[in-house]
C-alpha positions, -999 to 999 in steps of 0.1 A, spaced: 384 -561 659 354 -580 649 331 -560 621 304 -587 623 267 -571 622 239 -579 650 205 -585 627 172 -580 638 149 -599 616 114 -584 614 84 -602 586 56 -586 574 47 -622 569 13 -622 550 31 -599 529 58 -621 517 37 -653 516 12 -639 496 38 -630 468 49 -664 469 21 -688 473 -3 -664 449 14 -670 420 37 -647 411 65 -659 419 58 -684 401 86 -683 380 108 -694 412 94 -728 412 87 -728 447 47 -725 458 57 -720 503 79 -697 519 117 -719 530 124 -687 561 160 -713 562 168 -694 524 167 -661 541 181 -668 577 213 -689 558 217 -652 537 216 -630 568 240 -658 585 265 -652 566 262 -617 570 263 -611 609 250 -621 644 207 -627 639 197 -613 674 158 -609 669 136 -632 648 100 -614 650 71 -624 628 37 -604 620 4 -621 607 -31 -633 618 -15 -667 627 -49 -687 622 -46 -677 580 -7 -694 582 -11 -724 603 11 -747 582 42 -717 590 43 -722 625 60 -754 636 90 -740 611 87 -708 618 93 -722 659 118 -744 651 137 -713 638 131 -698 668 109 -667 654 88 -652 680 56 -650 660 32 -617 667 -2 -625 664 -28 -600 647 -58 -613 650 -83 -605 620 -115 -584 635 -131 -553 623 -96 -534 618 -78 -542 590 -54 -566 605 -29 -564 574 -27 -525 589 -25 -533 621 3 -558 617 25 -532 595 21 -506 624 27 -527 653 58 -543 637 73 -503 630 64 -494 666 85 -529 677 111 -523 654 114 -480 664 117 -493 703 143 -521 691 160 -493 674 161 -469 701 166 -491 732 191 -518 717 222 -499 707 242 -531 697 216 -540 672 235 -524 639 210 -536 608 175 -543 605 163 -566 580 122 -562 567 111 -591 549 87 -568 531 74 -555 501 53 -527 513 61 -492 504 42 -480 537 76 -492 554 100 -467 530 96 -438 559 105 -466 586 138 -475 568 146 -435 561 143 -430 597 167 -463 602 193 -449 583 192 -415 597 200 -432 630 222 -450 615 216 -484 612 220 -501 584 189 -516 562 182 -547 545 153 -556 525 142 -588 515 108 -597 491 93 -612 462 104 -594 430 71 -594 412 56 -575 445 82 -556 461 78 -517 457 108 -498 441 107 -472 462 112 -491 493 140 -515 478 161 -483 464 153 -467 500 172 -497 516 211 -499 521 208 -532 503 179 -554 486 175 -595 483 150 -606 461 139 -642 469 140 -655 441 176 -651 441 180 -668 476 166 -699 453 188 -694 426 219 -693 447 203 -726 464 199 -742 430 234 -733 422 253 -747 452 234 -782 448 245 -779 411 283 -778 430 274 -803 452 264 -827 424 303 -819 404 318 -833 436 305 -864 437 337 -881 432 351 -870 465 351 -887 493 315 -880 509 329 -868 545 354 -840 521 325 -833 499 305 -819 526 333 -800 547 343 -785 514 306 -773 506 304 -756 537 339 -735 529 330 -729 495 293 -714 502 313 -694 532 339 -679 505 309 -673 478 289 -655 505 321 -633 511 323 -622 477 288 -615 473 294 -589 502 321 -574 484 351 -583 502 385 -577 484 405 -596 507 390 -631 524 415 -647 552 409 -680 564 392 -671 596 367 -652 580 354 -682 562 351 -703 596 337 -673 612 306 -672 584 305 -711 585 296 -711 624 272 -682 621 248 -705 601 263 -740 618 272 -730 654 281 -775 659 307 -767 632 341 -783 640 370 -792 613 379 -821 637 338 -840 627 358 -840 594 392 -857 603 406 -822 596 431 -814 627 428 -776 615 411 -753 595 441 -743 576 445 -784 569 413 -783 555 419 -754 536 447 -768 522 435 -805 513 409 -777 493 440 -764 477 450 -798 465 414 -806 449 420 -773 428 391 -759 444 408 -730 460 441 -709 461 461 -699 493 483 -671 501 504 -670 533 503 -640 551 537 -629 559 526 -612 591 501 -631 608 512 -659 595 473 -668 581 457 -677 548 443 -656 524 416 -673 504 403 -674 468 382 -698 446 396 -712 413 
């Protein structure tokens, strides 16, 4: 039985963008939000079935196209006499609660914000048996909010993970380019499952994780007849160890 999560992603866009662009996340070496880093991490955890971002979009026009390309619904909160930030927060809370009570299949909510005002919402979601993931910039995140979530991911750590993957890819330069690309996808998926505390990692779990991030993935595109053949080639290269389960015949996978 599948234990994949169905995730609804709600982004308090002004909060996260100000944290990165306002100089408070300069230690990351990034001056602009990379929304794909957030999506990639969530896709390692499950299916992202809702994506919404809230702010006055006249102030963040440069982000509109990348978010459209990532299939976000952009909720525009024009800044007039009322406080647009508060209006965006209220609209986001209303939409989250509406979804929580009308879409039972959505079992996980991701709030991209550091604002402590969302802490009561997090408590209410957890009270209603929803798993809550928070994502924010470390310097601007409320400790109360972070502690109240089931798990909290700092944006800076997403950047570090990306840099580690790039470094690992550079070390694999001696491999055939096609093999290196396939091995990199598998390695990233295994690392994601390990981060989530999986004690046993099955080959099928690895492939599911890859396909959530890359729906077009097929091992045949990399000249492997089966996914098992791809894993076996990685074992020959000393990148993973495989153990055959006697009952199912499938592989258990570990990194070296």
